[in-house]
KOLDREN-952832 format. One record per residue (C-alpha): residue number from 1; residue in one letter; x, y negated, z negated. Coordinates in steps of 0.02 Angstrom, whole numbers. Layout:
// residues N
atom nr:NUM | rest:A | x:X | y:Y | z:Z;
...
This chain:
// residues 340
atom nr:1 | rest:M | x:1385 | y:-178 | z:-546;
atom nr:2 | rest:I | x:1309 | y:-51 | z:-428;
atom nr:3 | rest:L | x:1452 | y:-44 | z:-302;
atom nr:4 | rest:N | x:1627 | y:23 | z:-330;
atom nr:5 | rest:N | x:1692 | y:-115 | z:-216;
atom nr:6 | rest:P | x:1599 | y:-282 | z:-195;
atom nr:7 | rest:I | x:1659 | y:-293 | z:-14;
atom nr:8 | rest:H | x:1523 | y:-169 | z:34;
atom nr:9 | rest:K | x:1384 | y:-276 | z:-38;
atom nr:10 | rest:K | x:1326 | y:-344 | z:131;
atom nr:11 | rest:Y | x:1302 | y:-167 | z:200;
atom nr:12 | rest:L | x:1194 | y:-112 | z:55;
atom nr:13 | rest:E | x:1099 | y:-276 | z:61;
atom nr:14 | rest:L | x:1062 | y:-254 | z:247;
atom nr:15 | rest:W | x:1010 | y:-73 | z:221;
atom nr:16 | rest:L | x:885 | y:-113 | z:84;
atom nr:17 | rest:K | x:817 | y:-266 | z:175;
atom nr:18 | rest:T | x:788 | y:-162 | z:332;
atom nr:19 | rest:L | x:696 | y:-28 | z:233;
atom nr:20 | rest:I | x:585 | y:-156 | z:146;
atom nr:21 | rest:I | x:537 | y:-231 | z:314;
atom nr:22 | rest:L | x:503 | y:-59 | z:389;
atom nr:23 | rest:I | x:393 | y:-7 | z:242;
atom nr:24 | rest:F | x:303 | y:-175 | z:253;
atom nr:25 | rest:F | x:254 | y:-135 | z:433;
atom nr:26 | rest:M | x:219 | y:46 | z:385;
atom nr:27 | rest:I | x:87 | y:-10 | z:259;
atom nr:28 | rest:L | x:16 | y:-135 | z:384;
atom nr:29 | rest:V | x:1 | y:-5 | z:523;
atom nr:30 | rest:G | x:-71 | y:119 | z:397;
atom nr:31 | rest:G | x:-205 | y:-7 | z:352;
atom nr:32 | rest:L | x:-249 | y:-35 | z:535;
atom nr:33 | rest:T | x:-253 | y:153 | z:560;
atom nr:34 | rest:R | x:-385 | y:163 | z:423;
atom nr:35 | rest:L | x:-483 | y:12 | z:484;
atom nr:36 | rest:T | x:-494 | y:83 | z:660;
atom nr:37 | rest:D | x:-539 | y:259 | z:596;
atom nr:38 | rest:S | x:-385 | y:327 | z:684;
atom nr:39 | rest:G | x:-313 | y:435 | z:546;
atom nr:40 | rest:L | x:-391 | y:598 | z:604;
atom nr:41 | rest:S | x:-347 | y:579 | z:788;
atom nr:42 | rest:I | x:-194 | y:691 | z:767;
atom nr:43 | rest:T | x:-250 | y:852 | z:684;
atom nr:44 | rest:K | x:-82 | y:940 | z:671;
atom nr:45 | rest:W | x:78 | y:909 | z:575;
atom nr:46 | rest:E | x:217 | y:919 | z:704;
atom nr:47 | rest:L | x:377 | y:857 | z:624;
atom nr:48 | rest:F | x:487 | y:876 | z:779;
atom nr:49 | rest:S | x:372 | y:913 | z:927;
atom nr:50 | rest:G | x:262 | y:765 | z:878;
atom nr:51 | rest:I | x:401 | y:639 | z:903;
atom nr:52 | rest:L | x:347 | y:607 | z:1083;
atom nr:53 | rest:P | x:167 | y:561 | z:1128;
atom nr:54 | rest:P | x:71 | y:658 | z:1263;
atom nr:55 | rest:L | x:160 | y:630 | z:1429;
atom nr:56 | rest:N | x:31 | y:699 | z:1552;
atom nr:57 | rest:N | x:-156 | y:730 | z:1570;
atom nr:58 | rest:E | x:-141 | y:911 | z:1514;
atom nr:59 | rest:Q | x:-62 | y:861 | z:1350;
atom nr:60 | rest:W | x:-191 | y:723 | z:1322;
atom nr:61 | rest:D | x:-331 | y:848 | z:1353;
atom nr:62 | rest:K | x:-254 | y:964 | z:1223;
atom nr:63 | rest:Y | x:-250 | y:831 | z:1087;
atom nr:64 | rest:F | x:-422 | y:767 | z:1132;
atom nr:65 | rest:L | x:-494 | y:943 | z:1122;
atom nr:66 | rest:L | x:-421 | y:963 | z:948;
atom nr:67 | rest:Y | x:-501 | y:800 | z:894;
atom nr:68 | rest:K | x:-668 | y:854 | z:969;
atom nr:69 | rest:N | x:-669 | y:998 | z:845;
atom nr:70 | rest:T | x:-673 | y:878 | z:696;
atom nr:71 | rest:T | x:-829 | y:829 | z:602;
atom nr:72 | rest:Q | x:-783 | y:647 | z:628;
atom nr:73 | rest:F | x:-797 | y:666 | z:816;
atom nr:74 | rest:A | x:-963 | y:759 | z:805;
atom nr:75 | rest:V | x:-1043 | y:634 | z:686;
atom nr:76 | rest:L | x:-964 | y:466 | z:727;
atom nr:77 | rest:N | x:-890 | y:478 | z:902;
atom nr:78 | rest:P | x:-985 | y:608 | z:1006;
atom nr:79 | rest:S | x:-982 | y:497 | z:1160;
atom nr:80 | rest:M | x:-798 | y:447 | z:1146;
atom nr:81 | rest:T | x:-701 | y:447 | z:1309;
atom nr:82 | rest:I | x:-520 | y:501 | z:1325;
atom nr:83 | rest:G | x:-474 | y:319 | z:1355;
atom nr:84 | rest:E | x:-550 | y:271 | z:1187;
atom nr:85 | rest:F | x:-465 | y:420 | z:1107;
atom nr:86 | rest:K | x:-295 | y:360 | z:1166;
atom nr:87 | rest:I | x:-319 | y:198 | z:1069;
atom nr:88 | rest:I | x:-350 | y:282 | z:901;
atom nr:89 | rest:F | x:-217 | y:413 | z:941;
atom nr:90 | rest:Y | x:-81 | y:282 | z:961;
atom nr:91 | rest:W | x:-121 | y:199 | z:794;
atom nr:92 | rest:E | x:-94 | y:363 | z:703;
atom nr:93 | rest:Y | x:54 | y:407 | z:814;
atom nr:94 | rest:F | x:145 | y:243 | z:778;
atom nr:95 | rest:H | x:110 | y:267 | z:592;
atom nr:96 | rest:R | x:192 | y:438 | z:595;
atom nr:97 | rest:V | x:339 | y:380 | z:702;
atom nr:98 | rest:L | x:372 | y:238 | z:580;
atom nr:99 | rest:G | x:374 | y:367 | z:440;
atom nr:100 | rest:R | x:508 | y:467 | z:532;
atom nr:101 | rest:V | x:609 | y:309 | z:567;
atom nr:102 | rest:I | x:603 | y:260 | z:383;
atom nr:103 | rest:G | x:663 | y:433 | z:333;
atom nr:104 | rest:I | x:811 | y:426 | z:452;
atom nr:105 | rest:V | x:856 | y:245 | z:412;
atom nr:106 | rest:Y | x:854 | y:290 | z:228;
atom nr:107 | rest:L | x:945 | y:457 | z:230;
atom nr:108 | rest:L | x:1090 | y:427 | z:350;
atom nr:109 | rest:P | x:1160 | y:272 | z:264;
atom nr:110 | rest:L | x:1130 | y:353 | z:95;
atom nr:111 | rest:L | x:1236 | y:503 | z:146;
atom nr:112 | rest:Y | x:1370 | y:384 | z:209;
atom nr:113 | rest:F | x:1370 | y:285 | z:46;
atom nr:114 | rest:T | x:1377 | y:448 | z:-51;
atom nr:115 | rest:I | x:1521 | y:527 | z:47;
atom nr:116 | rest:S | x:1622 | y:366 | z:52;
atom nr:117 | rest:K | x:1588 | y:338 | z:-135;
atom nr:118 | rest:K | x:1536 | y:158 | z:-107;
atom nr:119 | rest:I | x:1398 | y:169 | z:-239;
atom nr:120 | rest:K | x:1432 | y:213 | z:-419;
atom nr:121 | rest:K | x:1380 | y:391 | z:-464;
atom nr:122 | rest:N | x:1260 | y:342 | z:-602;
atom nr:123 | rest:Y | x:1166 | y:231 | z:-480;
atom nr:124 | rest:L | x:1160 | y:356 | z:-338;
atom nr:125 | rest:L | x:1027 | y:456 | z:-431;
atom nr:126 | rest:N | x:914 | y:305 | z:-420;
atom nr:127 | rest:F | x:927 | y:302 | z:-230;
atom nr:128 | rest:Y | x:903 | y:490 | z:-214;
atom nr:129 | rest:F | x:748 | y:477 | z:-322;
atom nr:130 | rest:I | x:678 | y:349 | z:-199;
atom nr:131 | rest:F | x:719 | y:468 | z:-56;
atom nr:132 | rest:F | x:622 | y:604 | z:-146;
atom nr:133 | rest:L | x:475 | y:484 | z:-159;
atom nr:134 | rest:I | x:485 | y:451 | z:29;
atom nr:135 | rest:L | x:479 | y:639 | z:65;
atom nr:136 | rest:F | x:337 | y:657 | z:-60;
atom nr:137 | rest:Q | x:246 | y:515 | z:27;
atom nr:138 | rest:G | x:251 | y:610 | z:191;
atom nr:139 | rest:L | x:172 | y:762 | z:107;
atom nr:140 | rest:I | x:39 | y:652 | z:28;
atom nr:141 | rest:G | x:0 | y:580 | z:200;
atom nr:142 | rest:W | x:-32 | y:751 | z:273;
atom nr:143 | rest:Y | x:-126 | y:805 | z:116;
atom nr:144 | rest:M | x:-238 | y:654 | z:145;
atom nr:145 | rest:V | x:-267 | y:694 | z:329;
atom nr:146 | rest:V | x:-313 | y:875 | z:288;
atom nr:147 | rest:S | x:-454 | y:811 | z:175;
atom nr:148 | rest:G | x:-539 | y:739 | z:329;
atom nr:149 | rest:L | x:-522 | y:895 | z:436;
atom nr:150 | rest:T | x:-658 | y:989 | z:341;
atom nr:151 | rest:N | x:-842 | y:940 | z:341;
atom nr:152 | rest:E | x:-801 | y:758 | z:300;
atom nr:153 | rest:V | x:-800 | y:617 | z:427;
atom nr:154 | rest:T | x:-661 | y:522 | z:339;
atom nr:155 | rest:V | x:-512 | y:562 | z:228;
atom nr:156 | rest:S | x:-530 | y:571 | z:39;
atom nr:157 | rest:H | x:-522 | y:397 | z:-37;
atom nr:158 | rest:Y | x:-434 | y:470 | z:-188;
atom nr:159 | rest:R | x:-293 | y:540 | z:-80;
atom nr:160 | rest:L | x:-290 | y:377 | z:18;
atom nr:161 | rest:S | x:-263 | y:280 | z:-144;
atom nr:162 | rest:I | x:-118 | y:395 | z:-195;
atom nr:163 | rest:H | x:-41 | y:371 | z:-22;
atom nr:164 | rest:L | x:-56 | y:182 | z:-33;
atom nr:165 | rest:I | x:4 | y:158 | z:-211;
atom nr:166 | rest:T | x:154 | y:272 | z:-180;
atom nr:167 | rest:A | x:202 | y:162 | z:-32;
atom nr:168 | rest:F | x:191 | y:9 | z:-144;
atom nr:169 | rest:F | x:298 | y:92 | z:-278;
atom nr:170 | rest:I | x:431 | y:140 | z:-150;
atom nr:171 | rest:M | x:436 | y:-38 | z:-84;
atom nr:172 | rest:G | x:441 | y:-107 | z:-261;
atom nr:173 | rest:L | x:588 | y:5 | z:-309;
atom nr:174 | rest:L | x:683 | y:-45 | z:-153;
atom nr:175 | rest:Y | x:650 | y:-229 | z:-185;
atom nr:176 | rest:W | x:708 | y:-215 | z:-366;
atom nr:177 | rest:N | x:870 | y:-133 | z:-309;
atom nr:178 | rest:Y | x:888 | y:-266 | z:-174;
atom nr:179 | rest:L | x:876 | y:-402 | z:-307;
atom nr:180 | rest:N | x:1007 | y:-313 | z:-411;
atom nr:181 | rest:I | x:1124 | y:-311 | z:-261;
atom nr:182 | rest:I | x:1105 | y:-491 | z:-204;
atom nr:183 | rest:L | x:1110 | y:-561 | z:-381;
atom nr:184 | rest:D | x:1252 | y:-447 | z:-439;
atom nr:185 | rest:K | x:1151 | y:-380 | z:-585;
atom nr:186 | rest:N | x:1098 | y:-211 | z:-648;
atom nr:187 | rest:K | x:928 | y:-245 | z:-723;
atom nr:188 | rest:T | x:824 | y:-95 | z:-775;
atom nr:189 | rest:F | x:636 | y:-78 | z:-780;
atom nr:190 | rest:K | x:633 | y:-104 | z:-969;
atom nr:191 | rest:V | x:580 | y:-283 | z:-936;
atom nr:192 | rest:F | x:412 | y:-216 | z:-874;
atom nr:193 | rest:Y | x:357 | y:-143 | z:-1039;
atom nr:194 | rest:K | x:454 | y:-257 | z:-1157;
atom nr:195 | rest:N | x:342 | y:-402 | z:-1109;
atom nr:196 | rest:K | x:165 | y:-346 | z:-1149;
atom nr:197 | rest:I | x:80 | y:-482 | z:-1048;
atom nr:198 | rest:L | x:180 | y:-443 | z:-890;
atom nr:199 | rest:F | x:152 | y:-256 | z:-915;
atom nr:200 | rest:F | x:-35 | y:-286 | z:-933;
atom nr:201 | rest:L | x:-34 | y:-389 | z:-773;
atom nr:202 | rest:F | x:64 | y:-253 | z:-684;
atom nr:203 | rest:V | x:-64 | y:-121 | z:-734;
atom nr:204 | rest:L | x:-206 | y:-233 | z:-674;
atom nr:205 | rest:I | x:-123 | y:-261 | z:-505;
atom nr:206 | rest:V | x:-92 | y:-74 | z:-483;
atom nr:207 | rest:L | x:-274 | y:-37 | z:-526;
atom nr:208 | rest:Q | x:-330 | y:-170 | z:-403;
atom nr:209 | rest:I | x:-226 | y:-91 | z:-264;
atom nr:210 | rest:I | x:-303 | y:78 | z:-305;
atom nr:211 | rest:F | x:-480 | y:9 | z:-300;
atom nr:212 | rest:G | x:-437 | y:-82 | z:-139;
atom nr:213 | rest:A | x:-397 | y:89 | z:-66;
atom nr:214 | rest:F | x:-562 | y:156 | z:-134;
atom nr:215 | rest:V | x:-656 | y:13 | z:-50;
atom nr:216 | rest:S | x:-566 | y:47 | z:114;
atom nr:217 | rest:G | x:-587 | y:236 | z:106;
atom nr:218 | rest:L | x:-773 | y:226 | z:66;
atom nr:219 | rest:D | x:-807 | y:80 | z:184;
atom nr:220 | rest:A | x:-875 | y:-6 | z:29;
atom nr:221 | rest:G | x:-839 | y:-176 | z:104;
atom nr:222 | rest:Q | x:-979 | y:-148 | z:229;
atom nr:223 | rest:I | x:-1112 | y:-175 | z:95;
atom nr:224 | rest:Y | x:-1152 | y:-325 | z:-15;
atom nr:225 | rest:N | x:-1073 | y:-448 | z:104;
atom nr:226 | rest:T | x:-1113 | y:-597 | z:-7;
atom nr:227 | rest:W | x:-1012 | y:-696 | z:-133;
atom nr:228 | rest:P | x:-1003 | y:-740 | z:-276;
atom nr:229 | rest:L | x:-1154 | y:-630 | z:-314;
atom nr:230 | rest:M | x:-1196 | y:-458 | z:-247;
atom nr:231 | rest:N | x:-1363 | y:-496 | z:-164;
atom nr:232 | rest:N | x:-1414 | y:-618 | z:-302;
atom nr:233 | rest:N | x:-1346 | y:-505 | z:-441;
atom nr:234 | rest:F | x:-1182 | y:-501 | z:-535;
atom nr:235 | rest:Y | x:-1177 | y:-312 | z:-525;
atom nr:236 | rest:P | x:-1258 | y:-196 | z:-395;
atom nr:237 | rest:D | x:-1446 | y:-176 | z:-412;
atom nr:238 | rest:D | x:-1448 | y:-3 | z:-331;
atom nr:239 | rest:I | x:-1361 | y:89 | z:-474;
atom nr:240 | rest:M | x:-1419 | y:129 | z:-650;
atom nr:241 | rest:F | x:-1300 | y:152 | z:-795;
atom nr:242 | rest:K | x:-1388 | y:291 | z:-889;
atom nr:243 | rest:S | x:-1233 | y:370 | z:-964;
atom nr:244 | rest:F | x:-1046 | y:338 | z:-982;
atom nr:245 | rest:N | x:-1010 | y:450 | z:-832;
atom nr:246 | rest:D | x:-1107 | y:330 | z:-721;
atom nr:247 | rest:F | x:-970 | y:201 | z:-752;
atom nr:248 | rest:L | x:-841 | y:325 | z:-685;
atom nr:249 | rest:N | x:-930 | y:371 | z:-524;
atom nr:250 | rest:F | x:-794 | y:315 | z:-405;
atom nr:251 | rest:N | x:-885 | y:396 | z:-259;
atom nr:252 | rest:D | x:-1020 | y:262 | z:-269;
atom nr:253 | rest:R | x:-984 | y:125 | z:-141;
atom nr:254 | rest:S | x:-1079 | y:-10 | z:-235;
atom nr:255 | rest:L | x:-991 | y:26 | z:-400;
atom nr:256 | rest:V | x:-819 | y:33 | z:-318;
atom nr:257 | rest:Q | x:-845 | y:-137 | z:-235;
atom nr:258 | rest:F | x:-907 | y:-208 | z:-401;
atom nr:259 | rest:Y | x:-750 | y:-148 | z:-491;
atom nr:260 | rest:H | x:-639 | y:-219 | z:-353;
atom nr:261 | rest:R | x:-724 | y:-389 | z:-374;
atom nr:262 | rest:L | x:-716 | y:-380 | z:-563;
atom nr:263 | rest:L | x:-531 | y:-334 | z:-564;
atom nr:264 | rest:A | x:-495 | y:-480 | z:-447;
atom nr:265 | rest:Y | x:-572 | y:-600 | z:-573;
atom nr:266 | rest:I | x:-476 | y:-520 | z:-717;
atom nr:267 | rest:V | x:-310 | y:-524 | z:-624;
atom nr:268 | rest:F | x:-335 | y:-707 | z:-577;
atom nr:269 | rest:L | x:-386 | y:-764 | z:-751;
atom nr:270 | rest:S | x:-249 | y:-661 | z:-834;
atom nr:271 | rest:S | x:-118 | y:-737 | z:-718;
atom nr:272 | rest:L | x:-179 | y:-913 | z:-757;
atom nr:273 | rest:T | x:-180 | y:-875 | z:-944;
atom nr:274 | rest:Y | x:-1 | y:-813 | z:-933;
atom nr:275 | rest:G | x:51 | y:-974 | z:-845;
atom nr:276 | rest:I | x:-35 | y:-1083 | z:-975;
atom nr:277 | rest:F | x:45 | y:-984 | z:-1116;
atom nr:278 | rest:I | x:219 | y:-1005 | z:-1042;
atom nr:279 | rest:F | x:188 | y:-1190 | z:-1004;
atom nr:280 | rest:K | x:140 | y:-1226 | z:-1185;
atom nr:281 | rest:K | x:287 | y:-1127 | z:-1252;
atom nr:282 | rest:N | x:419 | y:-1199 | z:-1137;
atom nr:283 | rest:K | x:372 | y:-1271 | z:-968;
atom nr:284 | rest:Q | x:551 | y:-1247 | z:-910;
atom nr:285 | rest:L | x:514 | y:-1060 | z:-905;
atom nr:286 | rest:L | x:371 | y:-1087 | z:-783;
atom nr:287 | rest:S | x:478 | y:-1032 | z:-638;
atom nr:288 | rest:K | x:455 | y:-1062 | z:-453;
atom nr:289 | rest:Y | x:429 | y:-874 | z:-437;
atom nr:290 | rest:Y | x:275 | y:-880 | z:-547;
atom nr:291 | rest:L | x:205 | y:-1029 | z:-451;
atom nr:292 | rest:T | x:236 | y:-937 | z:-287;
atom nr:293 | rest:F | x:147 | y:-785 | z:-358;
atom nr:294 | rest:L | x:-1 | y:-892 | z:-411;
atom nr:295 | rest:L | x:-13 | y:-973 | z:-239;
atom nr:296 | rest:I | x:-10 | y:-803 | z:-153;
atom nr:297 | rest:L | x:-140 | y:-739 | z:-278;
atom nr:298 | rest:L | x:-256 | y:-884 | z:-237;
atom nr:299 | rest:T | x:-233 | y:-853 | z:-50;
atom nr:300 | rest:Q | x:-268 | y:-668 | z:-75;
atom nr:301 | rest:A | x:-429 | y:-706 | z:-168;
atom nr:302 | rest:L | x:-489 | y:-822 | z:-28;
atom nr:303 | rest:I | x:-445 | y:-698 | z:109;
atom nr:304 | rest:G | x:-532 | y:-561 | z:10;
atom nr:305 | rest:I | x:-691 | y:-666 | z:5;
atom nr:306 | rest:F | x:-681 | y:-701 | z:192;
atom nr:307 | rest:T | x:-654 | y:-515 | z:224;
atom nr:308 | rest:L | x:-810 | y:-474 | z:125;
atom nr:309 | rest:I | x:-929 | y:-603 | z:197;
atom nr:310 | rest:S | x:-868 | y:-566 | z:374;
atom nr:311 | rest:G | x:-921 | y:-384 | z:356;
atom nr:312 | rest:V | x:-739 | y:-328 | z:351;
atom nr:313 | rest:N | x:-676 | y:-416 | z:506;
atom nr:314 | rest:I | x:-519 | y:-321 | z:556;
atom nr:315 | rest:Y | x:-410 | y:-478 | z:562;
atom nr:316 | rest:F | x:-464 | y:-535 | z:389;
atom nr:317 | rest:A | x:-448 | y:-358 | z:320;
atom nr:318 | rest:S | x:-272 | y:-339 | z:390;
atom nr:319 | rest:A | x:-224 | y:-510 | z:321;
atom nr:320 | rest:H | x:-295 | y:-457 | z:152;
atom nr:321 | rest:Q | x:-181 | y:-305 | z:150;
atom nr:322 | rest:L | x:-30 | y:-402 | z:213;
atom nr:323 | rest:I | x:-49 | y:-534 | z:77;
atom nr:324 | rest:G | x:-75 | y:-394 | z:-49;
atom nr:325 | rest:I | x:100 | y:-331 | z:-8;
atom nr:326 | rest:L | x:173 | y:-506 | z:-29;
atom nr:327 | rest:L | x:78 | y:-525 | z:-193;
atom nr:328 | rest:F | x:151 | y:-363 | z:-261;
atom nr:329 | rest:L | x:328 | y:-412 | z:-212;
atom nr:330 | rest:S | x:309 | y:-588 | z:-282;
atom nr:331 | rest:F | x:250 | y:-516 | z:-448;
atom nr:332 | rest:I | x:403 | y:-403 | z:-454;
atom nr:333 | rest:R | x:509 | y:-560 | z:-428;
atom nr:334 | rest:V | x:420 | y:-643 | z:-575;
atom nr:335 | rest:V | x:456 | y:-492 | z:-684;
atom nr:336 | rest:Y | x:637 | y:-483 | z:-626;
atom nr:337 | rest:S | x:667 | y:-666 | z:-666;
atom nr:338 | rest:H | x:596 | y:-644 | z:-841;
atom nr:339 | rest:N | x:717 | y:-618 | z:-984;
atom nr:340 | rest:T | x:696 | y:-455 | z:-1078;
């Protein structure tokens, strides 16, 4: 048991559910911020003074002038009006406000649960570790923004991937704890690495999320908008593999998209193989959670294809990210339901 008194279960359950929903929207807004190239519209880190948006023309002019000094403005948006600037500003602004809200919604109840001793001491460390990750995530976000305030027109896709995967890990940890609460269990993460097939699938899914961030950060979805082949080839015809290092050139848009496609096939086939293996062993173990995961995986693959052939239509791209979150959570549910 996690709680000292089961009567407080509903409060902890509500707290974790609220945080999961908030982080879900946080990732979604973050994706739209990237898709609309809005991430560099606010060039300063203002923890307290940035809570309110510009309230008059003078303040808007100040923020717009700061954005005009960026390479992104000079190269991509030299003719941007202040009206257009306000649109990209608000995407980044809402993303940052959501981050502050998550921090407050997490910390205040945690302090209450700590002071009132509603959560067992040995489990409190788990929740404080997650809070540390949330703080760390804020620093990563700013570290990412800084990478685009140099001579680059966009943020570093490496830093973007760290920012995204950290958000997924935070959500995954919260969801795992939520399952422990509602099911009155105290399962640890040992189940992840005790089942080699599930651990392999988990690693593949994490890699796919990372390469999804690479594709987004490099705008790699804007090229090779054909499927199943990449302009009549299985792999890109504009790159040559002359040495091993060429396979690790994650700055190459063509190669990054190829790896994202390849990983999608591997994840799908590995998931099917796992299902067949379980079915042959004991079909009773083929849980509804696995079937739900497989259905979401199939939907994600189809939306990914539509996103690609549409030239990264913003609605398809957002849906692709949204379903990616659901896929990650559904996989965690599969792992959780599996016996160690």
